[in-house]
C-alpha positions as CSV (number, residue, x, y, z in Angstrom):
1,M,155.5,58.2,167.4
2,M,156.7,54.6,167.4
3,P,160.3,53.8,166.2
4,T,160.7,52.2,162.8
5,Q,164.0,50.4,163.6
6,P,163.7,46.6,163.7
7,G,166.3,46.4,166.5
8,F,164.0,48.3,168.9
9,Y,161.2,45.8,168.3
10,R,163.5,42.8,168.5
11,V,164.7,44.0,171.9
12,L,161.1,44.6,173.0
13,T,160.1,41.1,171.9
14,Q,163.1,39.6,173.9
15,L,162.4,41.7,176.9
16,C,158.8,40.3,177.1
17,Y,159.3,36.8,175.8
18,W,161.8,35.5,178.3
19,P,160.0,36.9,181.4
20,L,156.7,35.5,179.9
21,L,158.3,32.1,179.6
22,A,159.6,32.2,183.2
23,F,156.4,33.6,184.5
24,V,154.2,31.0,182.9
25,I,156.3,28.2,184.4
26,L,156.2,29.9,187.8
27,W,152.5,30.6,187.7
28,H,151.5,27.1,186.8
29,T,153.9,25.4,189.2
30,M,154.6,27.5,192.3
31,L,152.2,30.4,192.4
32,T,148.9,28.6,191.8
33,P,147.4,26.8,194.8
34,D,147.4,23.0,194.4
35,S,143.6,22.9,194.7
36,S,143.1,25.0,191.6
37,V,145.3,22.9,189.3
38,S,143.2,20.8,187.0
39,L,146.0,19.0,185.2
40,P,148.9,16.9,186.7
41,L,152.1,19.0,186.8
42,P,153.9,17.3,183.8
43,L,150.8,17.8,181.6
44,A,150.3,21.4,182.8
45,L,153.9,22.2,181.9
46,L,153.6,20.5,178.5
47,F,150.3,22.4,177.8
48,W,151.6,25.8,179.0
49,V,155.3,25.8,178.1
50,V,155.7,23.9,174.9
51,P,153.8,26.4,172.7
52,L,156.2,29.1,173.9
53,L,159.2,27.0,173.1
54,L,158.1,26.3,169.5
55,P,159.3,29.7,168.1
56,L,162.4,29.9,170.3
57,P,165.0,29.1,167.5
58,G,163.6,31.7,165.1
59,L,163.2,34.3,167.8
60,V,166.8,33.9,168.9
61,K,168.0,34.0,165.3
62,G,165.9,37.1,164.5
63,K,163.8,35.6,161.7
64,P,160.9,38.0,160.7
65,Y,158.6,35.1,159.6
66,T,158.9,33.5,163.1
67,H,158.1,36.7,164.8
68,A,155.0,37.1,162.6
69,W,153.5,33.7,163.4
70,F,154.6,33.9,167.1
71,N,151.7,36.4,167.5
72,F,149.3,33.5,166.9
73,I,150.8,31.7,169.9
74,L,150.7,34.8,172.0
75,M,147.0,35.2,171.5
76,F,146.5,32.0,173.5
77,Y,148.2,33.5,176.5
78,F,146.5,36.9,176.0
79,L,143.1,35.2,176.0
80,H,144.1,33.1,179.0
81,G,145.0,36.3,180.9
82,L,141.7,38.0,180.0
83,T,139.8,34.9,181.1
84,A,141.7,34.5,184.3
85,I,141.0,38.1,185.3
86,Y,137.3,37.3,185.2
87,T,137.3,33.7,186.4
88,H,140.0,33.8,189.1
89,P,139.9,37.0,191.0
90,D,142.5,35.8,193.4
91,E,145.0,35.5,190.6
92,F,144.2,39.0,189.2
93,W,147.8,40.3,189.3
94,Y,149.2,37.2,187.7
95,A,146.7,37.6,184.9
96,V,147.6,41.3,184.5
97,T,151.3,40.4,184.4
98,E,150.6,37.8,181.7
99,L,148.6,40.4,179.7
100,L,151.3,43.0,179.9
101,L,154.0,40.6,178.8
102,T,152.0,39.2,176.0
103,T,151.0,42.7,174.8
104,G,154.7,43.8,174.8
105,A,155.8,40.7,173.0
106,F,153.0,41.1,170.5
107,I,153.9,44.7,169.7
108,G,157.6,43.8,169.5
109,A,157.1,40.7,167.3
110,T,154.7,42.6,165.0
111,G,157.1,45.6,164.6
112,F,160.1,43.4,164.1
113,A,158.4,41.3,161.4
114,R,157.1,44.4,159.6
115,Y,160.3,46.5,159.6
116,Q,162.8,43.7,159.3
117,G,160.7,42.1,156.6
118,R,160.7,45.4,154.7
119,A,164.5,45.8,155.2
120,L,165.0,42.3,153.7
121,G,162.6,42.8,150.9
122,L,160.2,40.2,152.2
123,G,156.4,40.6,152.1
124,L,153.4,40.2,150.0
125,K,153.8,41.3,146.4
126,K,151.2,43.7,145.1
127,Q,149.3,42.3,142.2
128,K,149.8,44.4,139.1
129,K,146.6,45.6,137.5
130,N,146.2,44.4,134.0
131,N,144.2,46.8,131.8
132,S,143.2,44.1,129.4
133,D,141.2,42.2,132.1
134,D,138.8,45.2,132.6
């Protein structure tokens, strides 16, 4: 049974976000052989790091809405990890690490957005059924 406390999910998000950010920087600068890099280093960093920095202020402040849309960014890294497993067998463990970190961050961000949003009274309002429209 999964916890329903937003604090648990916020910690999970943070425990996966920061290592993911550091790992992406390391993977695309120091861990990848120079021959397999298709972009110059400044462009590669811009391409791989900036998307992870966009939600940083909201993640640090604990905003449920930011945690919710952060999942869309995480899907880019999740798909990259899945693709890298297949296309770069020599980087298998790097890709698995990326998948584990993105999965943890996804679960954490989803749980935090759900339970903190409920606690704050945020969310989609259910439309009342009007009997006269039937």
